N, C-alpha and C positions, 0 to 999 in steps of 0.2 A: 460681352465679346466686341463688341465693336470698340468699348470705352480699350479692352487690351489688345487689340489690334492697335487700335490707332496712336498708342503709347507708344508701340513696338516699334512702328512707321518712324515717328516722333524717332526715340532714338538711333533708329537706321540715317537716317538722314544727317544724324547729328554725328551720326560714327564719320559718314562718306565726307560732310564739309566741315569733319578735319583733321581728314586725311589726305583732303585734295590743298587745303592750306599748309600743313607740312609739304607738299612735295610743289608750290606755285612757293611759297617760301623760302626754299633750299635753292641754291645759286650765288649767280652774279647782276645786283640791280646795275642799269648806269645811271643814273639820277641829274636834267639839269636843269636848272632852277635860271627862268627872268623874270623882267617886270617889264613892265607896259614897252620904253624904250627897252631897243638896246643896239648894239653900234654895231661893227660890222665885226669886227673880234668877238662877239658873245653874236649872232650868228654861226662864225664859223665853228663853235666850239658844237654848238648843235647840228650842225651841218656833216660837221664828219665826224663825230660821237657819233650819229645816228649808224652813216654809211661803214664804220667799224664795227657795229653791232650788225648791220642788216649782209655785208660784205664777208666777214668774216667768222660770221658768228651765227649763221641762216639758219644749222642745224641745232645748237642749244639758243638758237629763239624759239626756233621752232619748236624744241623739246619745254621752251619752260626756263628751260636753265641759266639761258642771260636774258634780261626785261633792258629796255632803254623805257626813260617815262621823261619827257617835258613839262614841267610845274609852273603854272604862272602866276609868283608872288602878289598877283596882283590880283588876281580872287582870290575867295574865305577862305575854300579849299586850299588854294595854294599858299596861302597867308598860315595856313596851324601848320601849314607841313615845314614850311621857312622857319616855321619860334622853331620846332621841334629840333632842328638841324642846326640853330643859331645861324642863320644864311640873310641877308641884306638886301644881298643884291645881284647877278647873276653868278652865278657858283658852279660846276660840277663836281658829281661824288661820285664812286663808283665802290661799291659796298655789298660783302660776302655775306648772305641771309645760309644758316646752319641753324637745321634743330630750332628757328622761331627766334635764334638772336639775330643782332644785327653787328659786321662789325665793320662802320663805314671809314672811306681813302676820301679825302678834302684832294683835289685834282685843280681843281680849279685857279690856284699859280698855275700851273704845268699848263690847263687851256691855254691863257691869256698871255704864254711866254712863247709858245707854240704853232699854235690851232691855227691863225689866220695869216703869217708870214711861213712863216720850217712847219705847211704841212705832215709831210709824209714823216717828218719828225712826230707829229703828235699820231701821228694815227698807228706808229709804229712801239712808240713810248703806252698809249689808249690797249694795244694788241696786247702787249707784253702783259699791263696789271692785270690786263681776261683773263688772261692763260695762268698767272699766277695767282689769283683766286677761285679761277673751278679747281683750282687744286684740293 
């Protein structure tokens, strides 16, 4: 009897875990990659991307539909993710996750072109991209 109960509990936790993983994966993920040393533009990309997610998508962030992640590519864990994305320096990705599948959007050039000197345009463009991917 204990064995059957144990197996039933393991199955239940597995099902709940898969359901949560599915829910967590659906949505938009903003990922900012960086190395140990960062220039002023790199820091601006992180700062203003975080502001957009925190201010303009607070409800979606709370619900897990929009996520912001900072990845230090100089760490072992960060290096693995950077390799998967083929990233070797500061980069900005805005990705859609649906049904466990990821659609990547490299916005690095956009970030470097606007974040530091045209901050309002950067925020507006990032917000528009996130809104587009939430549909």
